[in-house]
C-alpha positions in Angstrom: -0.3 0.1 -0.3 2.4 2.1 0.8 4.3 1.5 -2.4 1.3 2.3 -4.0 0.4 5.7 -2.4 4.4 7.2 -3.3 3.9 5.8 -7.0 0.9 8.1 -6.6 2.8 11.0 -5.4 5.8 10.6 -8.0 3.1 11.3 -10.4 1.4 13.5 -9.4 4.4 15.2 -8.6 6.2 14.7 -12.1 2.3 15.5 -13.8 2.1 19.2 -12.7 5.9 20.1 -12.8 5.8 19.3 -16.5 2.4 21.0 -17.1 4.5 24.0 -15.2 7.1 23.9 -17.9 5.0 24.1 -20.5 1.8 26.1 -20.0 4.8 29.8 -19.0 6.5 28.7 -22.7 6.4 30.8 -25.6 7.4 29.7 -28.5 7.2 32.2 -30.3 10.5 33.3 -27.9 12.5 31.3 -30.3 12.7 33.7 -33.3 14.4 36.3 -31.1 17.3 34.2 -30.1 21.1 33.6 -30.8 22.8 31.2 -31.3 26.7 32.0 -31.3 28.7 29.4 -32.0 33.1 28.9 -32.2 35.2 26.6 -34.3 38.1 25.8 -34.6 40.1 23.8 -37.5 43.8 22.6 -37.7 44.1 23.7 -41.5 48.3 23.6 -43.0 50.7 21.9 -40.5 54.3 20.5 -42.4 58.0 20.4 -42.0 60.4 20.5 -45.6 63.9 19.9 -45.1 65.5 22.1 -47.2 66.5 19.8 -50.0 62.7 19.6 -51.0 63.5 22.8 -51.9 65.8 22.3 -54.7 63.6 19.0 -55.9 62.8 20.2 -59.3 60.2 17.1 -60.4 56.1 19.3 -60.9 55.2 21.8 -62.0 56.2 24.0 -58.8 59.4 26.7 -59.3 62.8 26.0 -57.4 62.9 27.4 -54.0 58.8 26.9 -54.2 56.7 24.3 -52.2 53.1 23.9 -51.8 50.0 22.2 -49.4 45.9 23.1 -49.8 43.2 21.3 -47.6 39.9 22.0 -48.2 37.6 23.5 -45.1 34.1 21.8 -46.1 32.3 22.5 -43.4 31.7 25.7 -45.6 30.0 24.7 -48.1 26.6 24.8 -46.9 25.1 28.6 -47.9 23.2 29.6 -44.3 27.0 28.5 -43.0 28.6 31.1 -45.1 25.8 32.8 -44.0 26.4 32.9 -40.7 30.5 33.9 -39.9 30.3 36.7 -39.3 34.0 37.2 -37.9 37.4 34.5 -38.6 41.1 34.6 -36.7 44.0 32.5 -38.6 46.7 31.8 -36.8 49.9 31.2 -38.9 53.2 29.9 -36.4 56.1 29.6 -38.7 60.3 27.9 -37.5 62.6 28.7 -40.1 66.2 26.5 -39.7 66.8 27.3 -42.5 69.9 30.6 -43.9 67.0 31.5 -46.5 64.2 33.9 -46.4 60.6 32.7 -47.8 58.3 35.0 -49.3 54.6 33.1 -48.2 51.4 33.1 -49.4 47.7 31.7 -48.3 45.3 32.3 -50.6 41.9 30.9 -50.5 40.6 29.2 -53.2 36.9 28.2 -54.3 36.2 24.8 -56.0 35.5 26.8 -59.0 40.2 27.4 -59.1 39.5 31.6 -57.8 41.0 33.0 -55.0 38.8 34.4 -53.2 41.0 35.8 -50.8 44.8 36.9 -49.9 47.1 36.7 -47.4 51.4 37.8 -47.4 54.2 37.7 -45.4 57.9 37.5 -45.2 59.5 34.3 -43.2 63.3 36.2 -42.0 66.0 32.6 -42.4 67.3 31.4 -39.7 70.1 29.5 -38.4 70.2 25.5 -36.9 71.8 26.5 -33.5 69.5 29.6 -33.7 65.9 28.8 -35.8 63.6 32.2 -36.2 59.9 31.8 -35.0 57.0 33.6 -36.9 53.6 34.4 -35.7 51.1 35.8 -38.2 47.4 36.2 -36.7 44.9 37.6 -39.3 41.6 38.7 -37.6 39.3 39.3 -40.8 35.9 40.7 -40.2 32.5 41.5 -41.7 32.7 43.2 -45.4 36.5 40.6 -46.0 34.3 37.2 -44.1 32.0 36.4 -47.1 35.7 36.1 -49.5 36.9 33.6 -46.9 33.9 31.5 -47.0 33.1 31.7 -50.6 36.8 29.3 -50.7 36.8 25.2 -50.1 40.4 24.9 -51.0 43.1 26.6 -48.4 46.5 26.9 -50.2 49.9 27.9 -48.5 53.3 28.1 -50.4 56.4 29.4 -49.9 59.3 30.5 -51.9 63.2 30.5 -51.3 64.7 34.4 -51.8 67.9 33.8 -52.9 69.4 31.1 -53.5 67.3 27.6 -52.8 68.8 26.5 -48.5 71.1 23.9 -48.3 70.0 22.9 -44.7 67.5 23.5 -42.0 64.2 23.1 -42.2 61.1 25.1 -42.7 57.6 24.2 -40.6 54.1 25.9 -40.2 50.8 24.6 -38.4 48.2 26.2 -38.5 44.6 27.0 -37.4 41.5 28.4 -38.4 39.1 30.2 -35.7 35.7 31.5 -37.4 32.7 32.9 -35.1 29.1 32.4 -36.2 26.0 33.8 -35.2 22.4 32.1 -36.2 19.6 34.0 -35.6 15.9 32.1 -34.8 14.7 33.7 -38.0 
């Protein structure tokens, strides 16, 4: 009997709680909702040993390396419109005696460059590598040029003679800030 009374009280409290939660809910307020998710992505990571800059195979000029990665989450038009800011972090470590011109291109799937960044990496040595950090914040209206891209292509070209020893390391990350409204 005691068990039956506890069950009845539990069910009564559950029904009363559910009724009070639903009773005061205004679903029209969803139109006023603003979600602000942040998406972090790793982009490109590489370490290129100096002899690879002397390789003439392929279609790249002597002293140039290039790597590409897809940023597929931007394929959706709703996602593209929701991005309000993008931060890109590129970290370089150069232990070669060459300076590099670096081009970071955001490329559409049709092959058009939609946004581009350039930087120069100073020469370093094996015993004292040059460290360089590039942080680029892109906001509206330029951020729409980035969201139109499906690929990020990064190329580094040695200035002067290609290096004979050491390496060039690079790692990169991206952070996309979105605003999604309930409308």
